[in-house]
C-alpha positions in Angstrom: 13.9 140.6 140.7 13.7 143.6 143.0 13.2 146.9 141.1 16.0 149.3 141.6 15.1 152.8 142.8 17.8 155.2 142.3 17.5 158.1 144.7 19.5 160.2 142.4 17.7 162.9 140.4 17.7 162.0 136.8 16.9 164.2 133.7 13.8 163.4 131.7 13.8 159.9 130.2 15.2 159.2 127.1 14.6 156.2 124.7 17.6 154.2 124.9 18.3 151.8 122.2 19.0 148.5 124.4 21.1 147.0 121.7 20.1 143.4 120.1 21.7 140.3 121.6 23.9 139.5 118.4 25.6 142.9 119.3 26.7 142.0 122.5 29.3 139.7 124.4 28.6 135.8 124.2 29.9 132.9 125.8 29.0 129.6 127.4 31.8 130.0 130.4 30.9 127.8 133.1 31.9 128.0 136.8 35.3 126.4 136.0 36.3 128.7 133.0 35.3 131.8 135.2 37.4 130.4 138.2 40.3 129.5 136.1 40.6 133.6 134.8 40.0 135.0 138.1 42.5 132.6 140.0 45.1 133.3 136.9 44.7 137.2 137.8 46.1 136.4 141.2 49.0 134.6 139.9 49.7 132.0 142.3 53.0 130.8 141.6 54.2 134.5 141.2 52.9 135.3 145.1 54.5 132.1 146.2 57.8 132.6 144.4 58.1 136.6 144.8 56.1 137.9 147.6 55.6 135.0 150.1 59.4 135.2 151.1 59.5 138.6 151.5 56.4 138.6 153.9 57.6 135.4 155.7 61.1 137.9 156.1 59.2 140.2 158.3 56.2 138.5 160.0 57.5 134.9 160.0 54.8 132.5 161.2 52.2 135.3 161.3 52.0 134.7 157.6 49.6 132.0 157.9 46.8 133.7 160.1 47.4 136.7 158.3 46.3 134.8 155.0 43.5 133.0 156.7 42.2 136.5 158.2 42.2 138.2 154.4 40.6 135.2 153.1 37.9 135.5 155.7 37.1 139.4 154.9 37.2 139.0 151.2 34.8 136.1 151.8 32.5 138.1 154.0 32.7 141.2 151.0 31.9 138.1 148.4 28.8 137.4 150.0 27.0 141.1 149.3 28.9 141.1 146.0 27.7 138.1 144.5 24.5 138.6 146.0 24.1 141.9 143.9 24.7 139.6 140.9 21.2 138.2 141.2 19.6 141.6 141.6 21.5 143.8 139.4 21.6 142.4 135.9 23.7 145.0 134.3 27.3 144.1 133.5 30.4 146.1 134.4 31.2 144.7 137.8 32.2 147.3 140.0 31.0 150.0 137.4 27.4 148.8 137.7 27.6 148.1 141.3 28.3 151.2 142.5 26.3 153.1 140.2 23.2 150.9 141.2 24.0 151.6 145.0 25.2 155.2 145.0 23.9 156.7 141.8 25.4 157.3 138.1 27.9 160.2 139.2 29.9 158.2 141.8 29.3 155.1 139.7 31.3 156.7 136.7 33.9 158.2 139.0 34.1 154.4 140.5 34.4 153.1 136.7 37.2 155.7 136.3 39.3 154.6 139.1 38.6 151.0 138.2 40.2 151.5 134.8 43.1 153.7 136.4 43.9 150.8 138.9 43.7 147.9 136.7 45.9 150.1 134.1 48.4 150.3 137.0 48.3 146.9 137.8 48.5 145.6 134.3 50.7 147.8 132.2 53.7 147.7 134.1 53.7 144.1 134.9 55.1 143.9 131.5 58.1 145.0 132.7 58.4 141.7 134.9 57.5 139.6 132.3 60.1 141.0 129.9 62.8 140.8 132.8 61.7 137.4 133.6 62.0 136.2 130.2 65.4 137.9 129.9 66.8 136.2 132.9 65.5 132.7 131.6 66.9 133.4 128.2 70.3 134.9 128.9 71.1 133.4 132.3 69.6 129.7 132.1 70.1 128.9 128.8 72.8 131.2 127.7 71.1 132.6 124.9 71.1 135.7 122.9 71.0 139.4 125.1 67.5 140.4 123.5 66.2 143.2 125.7 63.5 143.0 128.1 61.3 145.3 126.3 61.4 143.2 123.1 60.2 140.0 125.1 57.7 142.4 126.8 56.5 143.5 123.3 56.2 140.2 122.0 53.9 139.0 125.0 51.6 141.8 124.9 50.8 141.1 121.2 50.0 137.4 122.1 47.7 138.6 124.8 46.1 141.1 122.2 45.5 138.4 119.8 43.9 135.9 122.8 41.9 138.7 124.0 40.7 139.4 120.4 39.3 136.1 120.1 36.4 134.4 121.9 36.8 134.0 125.7 36.5 130.3 125.9 39.8 130.4 123.9 41.4 132.7 126.6 40.0 130.4 129.3 41.4 127.5 128.0 45.1 129.0 127.7 44.6 130.2 131.2 43.6 126.9 132.3 46.5 125.0 130.9 49.1 127.9 132.5 47.2 127.7 135.7 47.2 123.9 136.1 51.1 123.7 135.7 51.8 126.6 138.3 49.4 124.9 140.5 50.8 121.4 140.3 54.3 122.6 141.0 53.1 124.5 144.3 51.3 121.3 145.3 53.9 118.8 144.8 56.1 121.2 147.0 53.5 121.4 149.8 53.2 117.4 149.6 56.8 116.7 149.8 57.5 119.1 152.5 54.4 118.2 154.8 55.7 114.2 154.3 59.2 115.1 155.1 58.5 117.4 158.2 61.2 119.5 157.3 64.1 120.6 159.9 62.0 121.2 162.8 59.0 119.0 162.1 55.6 120.7 161.0 55.2 124.0 163.2 52.1 124.5 165.1 52.9 127.8 165.9 51.3 129.3 162.8 47.9 128.1 164.3 48.2 129.5 167.7 47.2 133.2 169.1 51.2 133.5 169.7 51.6 134.0 166.0 49.0 136.8 165.6 50.8 138.9 168.2 54.1 138.4 166.3 55.5 141.4 165.2 54.7 142.2 161.3 51.0 141.0 161.5 49.7 144.0 160.3 52.1 144.3 157.6 51.0 140.6 156.9 47.5 141.3 156.4 48.3 144.0 154.0 50.4 142.2 151.7 48.3 139.4 152.2 45.6 141.3 150.5 47.6 142.0 147.2 47.6 138.0 146.9 43.6 138.0 146.3 43.2 140.9 144.0 41.6 139.8 140.9 38.8 137.7 142.7 36.2 140.3 142.0 37.0 140.0 138.4 34.4 137.0 138.1 31.7 139.3 137.6 33.0 141.2 134.6 32.3 138.0 132.8 28.7 138.2 133.4 27.5 138.3 129.7 29.9 135.7 128.6 28.7 133.2 131.5 26.3 130.6 131.5 23.3 130.9 133.7 25.2 134.2 135.3 22.8 134.3 138.4 24.1 131.0 139.3 27.5 130.7 137.6 28.7 134.0 138.8 28.4 133.7 142.6 29.6 130.1 142.6 32.9 131.2 140.9 33.3 134.1 143.1 32.6 132.1 146.3 35.0 129.2 145.0 37.6 131.5 143.7 38.2 132.9 147.2 38.0 129.6 149.0 40.6 128.1 146.7 43.0 131.0 146.7 42.9 131.5 150.1 43.5 127.7 150.9 46.1 127.6 148.3 48.0 130.3 150.1 47.4 129.0 153.7 49.0 125.7 153.0 51.6 127.1 150.6 52.9 129.6 153.4 52.5 126.8 156.1 54.3 124.1 153.8 56.9 126.9 153.1 57.7 127.5 157.0 57.8 123.7 157.5 60.5 123.4 154.7 62.6 126.2 156.2 62.7 125.2 159.4 62.8 127.6 162.6 66.2 128.6 161.7 65.4 129.2 158.3 62.3 131.2 159.2 64.8 133.4 161.5 67.1 134.0 158.9 64.5 134.7 156.1 64.7 138.2 156.7 68.4 138.3 155.6 67.8 135.7 152.7 67.7 136.8 149.0 63.8 136.8 148.5 64.0 136.3 144.9 65.4 132.9 145.3 64.7 131.6 148.9 61.6 129.4 147.5 63.6 128.3 144.5 66.7 127.2 146.8 64.3 125.5 149.4 62.3 123.6 147.0 65.0 122.4 145.4 66.2 120.6 148.7 63.0 118.7 148.4 62.3 118.1 144.5 65.6 118.4 142.8 68.1 120.6 141.8 66.7 121.4 138.3 63.4 122.9 140.0 64.8 126.4 139.8 64.7 126.1 136.2 61.2 124.8 136.3 60.2 127.6 138.2 61.6 130.3 136.1 60.1 128.9 133.0 56.3 128.7 135.2 56.7 131.9 136.6 56.7 133.3 133.1 53.6 131.3 132.4 51.9 132.6 135.6 52.9 136.3 134.5 51.7 135.9 131.1 48.3 134.1 132.6 47.9 136.8 135.0 48.4 139.5 132.4 45.8 137.9 129.7 43.3 138.0 132.4 44.0 141.6 133.3 43.9 142.5 129.6 40.7 140.6 129.2 38.8 142.5 132.5 40.3 146.1 131.1 38.7 145.4 127.8 35.4 144.7 129.1 35.5 147.7 131.4 36.1 149.8 128.1 33.2 147.6 126.4 30.8 148.7 129.0 31.9 152.2 129.0 31.6 152.5 125.0 28.3 150.9 125.2 27.0 153.2 127.6 28.5 156.0 125.3 30.7 157.5 127.9 33.8 156.0 125.8 33.2 156.2 121.8 30.6 153.8 120.8 32.9 151.8 118.9 34.4 150.6 122.3 31.1 148.6 122.9 31.2 146.9 119.6 31.4 143.3 119.7 33.2 141.1 117.3 30.7 139.3 114.8 31.9 136.2 115.1 34.0 135.8 118.2 31.5 137.8 120.4 34.5 139.6 122.2 35.1 143.2 122.8 37.7 143.2 119.9 37.6 147.2 119.7 38.4 147.5 123.3 40.8 144.8 123.2 43.0 146.3 120.6 42.8 149.7 122.2 44.2 147.9 125.0 46.8 146.2 122.9 48.2 149.5 121.5 48.3 151.1 124.6 50.3 148.3 126.4 52.7 148.5 123.3 53.1 152.1 123.5 53.7 152.0 127.4 56.2 149.3 127.3 58.1 151.4 124.4 57.9 154.6 126.7 58.9 152.7 129.9 61.9 151.4 128.1 62.7 154.6 126.8 62.3 156.6 130.2 64.8 153.8 131.8 67.2 154.1 129.0 66.7 151.0 127.1 68.5 149.0 129.3 68.7 145.1 128.3 68.2 143.8 132.0 65.5 146.1 132.9 66.9 146.9 136.6 65.4 150.4 136.9 62.3 149.6 134.8 61.7 146.6 137.6 61.7 149.3 140.3 58.7 151.2 138.5 56.8 147.7 138.0 57.0 147.4 142.0 56.0 150.9 142.9 52.9 151.0 140.4 51.7 147.8 141.5 51.6 149.0 144.9 49.6 152.1 144.2 47.2 150.0 141.9 46.5 147.6 144.8 45.6 150.6 147.3 43.3 151.6 144.4 41.3 148.2 144.1 41.2 147.8 148.0 39.7 151.6 147.9 37.2 150.2 145.1 36.2 147.3 147.4 35.4 149.6 150.0 33.3 151.7 147.7 31.6 148.7 146.4 30.7 147.4 149.9 29.1 150.9 150.8 27.3 150.8 147.3 25.9 147.3 148.2 24.6 148.0 151.6 23.2 151.2 150.3 21.6 149.2 147.3 19.9 146.8 149.8 18.7 149.3 152.2 16.5 150.9 149.2 15.7 147.6 147.9 14.7 144.9 150.4 15.0 141.7 149.2 13.2 138.5 150.6 15.3 135.6 151.0 16.2 133.3 153.9 19.5 134.8 154.3 18.7 138.0 153.3 19.8 139.7 156.7 23.0 137.9 156.6 24.0 138.2 152.9 22.8 142.0 152.1 23.5 143.6 155.5 26.0 141.8 158.1 28.3 139.9 155.4 28.7 143.3 153.7 29.2 145.6 156.9 31.7 143.2 158.6 33.5 143.2 155.2 33.7 146.9 154.7 35.2 146.8 158.4 37.9 144.7 157.4 38.7 146.3 154.2 38.7 149.6 155.8 41.3 148.4 158.2 43.5 147.2 155.5 42.8 150.4 153.6 44.0 152.2 156.6 47.0 150.0 156.8 47.8 150.5 153.4 47.7 154.5 154.1 50.1 153.9 157.6 52.5 151.8 155.7 52.5 153.1 152.0 56.1 153.8 151.8 56.6 149.8 152.4 53.8 149.1 150.0 55.1 151.6 147.0 58.5 152.1 148.0 59.1 155.6 147.0 59.8 157.1 150.4 56.9 158.0 152.4 56.2 161.6 151.1 56.6 160.2 147.6 54.3 157.6 148.3 51.7 159.7 149.8 51.5 162.2 146.9 51.5 158.8 144.4 48.2 157.9 146.4 46.8 161.3 145.7 45.8 160.5 142.1 42.9 158.2 143.3 40.9 161.0 144.4 41.9 163.2 141.6 40.8 160.5 139.0 37.6 159.8 141.1 36.8 163.5 141.1 37.4 163.5 137.4 34.8 160.9 136.9 32.3 162.3 139.1 32.9 165.6 137.1 32.3 164.3 133.8 29.2 162.9 134.9 27.9 165.9 135.9 28.8 167.2 132.5 27.1 164.7 131.0 23.9 165.0 133.0 23.9 168.8 131.5 25.3 168.2 128.0 24.2 164.7 127.1 21.5 163.3 129.2 20.8 160.6 126.8 24.3 159.2 127.7 23.9 159.9 131.4 21.0 158.0 131.9 22.8 155.2 130.5 25.9 155.4 132.9 25.8 151.8 134.6 23.3 150.6 131.9 20.6 151.5 134.5 
């Protein structure tokens, strides 16, 4: 293993207790279990039902090459990201890798940004979960008019219970939920291709003409949102079986599976719609377009099945996000940045139980606060707008983090040369190409920030200013620790 040489000036060495293994997280997660967690984070059915119709509406056939391009960019990023797993053995994913490449100050700033971004993605998504359950109970089953926030509170409590337990329990829950939603989409894809749709299987998505269609740039931007979560594979390092092999394999496999799933599903969707349907997608209701289209091929009962599986998909996504956030909190507690109790593992479940409980409490408080701000409305119409806007901002933050990690990977391997047959490709060429692609997406997200967040151009830009504020706050706090608590400072990123 290459020795790490951090160029950052560090205070005098302080004796650090490296904690006995029994106090850490434990697990025997294999490639399959990690892939389930990662792909569930991406919420594939939610993407196909909720986002894909809108992308087809403004991009048409360009959606297919856009998803393929994003898969390539993310895969390029994954080469360097997965290689870091072999040479930076500390857990913490983005946090550990940024620290290893760019130093403790930027590393802690990156950790704060990561927590902020994942919380922005997770907490408001409970609005979507509550609203989807409310619509199913009141609209489909004509049941009692129980407000969305009650369902959200119940769901949040369940994720807290699951996350408190051993990670393999969550992996099994995620595996079942993910399997059901993927099977549904595969069934739709198969029937649509066999039938051929109103105009036959289109070849335009496979031509250069699709790339020159209007909306390709926006399709790239929104396509990137569909891959967020793949990077969470590395957060399970401590709980993985043979992590130096398992985590990279799970990362590569997740990117390929997610990318192939979306490319095929988008192509099948275009096939099922036909030329007239694609042309009219911009005027159709995106919330019902997939359900209505799929019903023509798989039966009229399908929209009700989709409503149920969208709920399980959203729940699986939120459980995966809860697990990720808890493990970031655990790492920061282990390093002494957060109170040390955050870094305590459950004696029997070997889970980050304290961090998980804190995330659960924060979630419950946030749901109540969001319900209060929007007037405790039953259907959650106004609350849903908050969900859309904060998710857009969360996505921008994660894209920024991936750019920062790419720079850290390039910097790390420039200082720590590794001698492998694919060294130049995995540690130099692929990370640089991935960074170029990610920076392009980041620029697109700023240029089209009003479309991504939906709060108007000025308000949306102001919201994005929270990103540098959080980053600077993390860097400033690390500088404070260097002066006031050098024993904590040297533990940042468990260096």
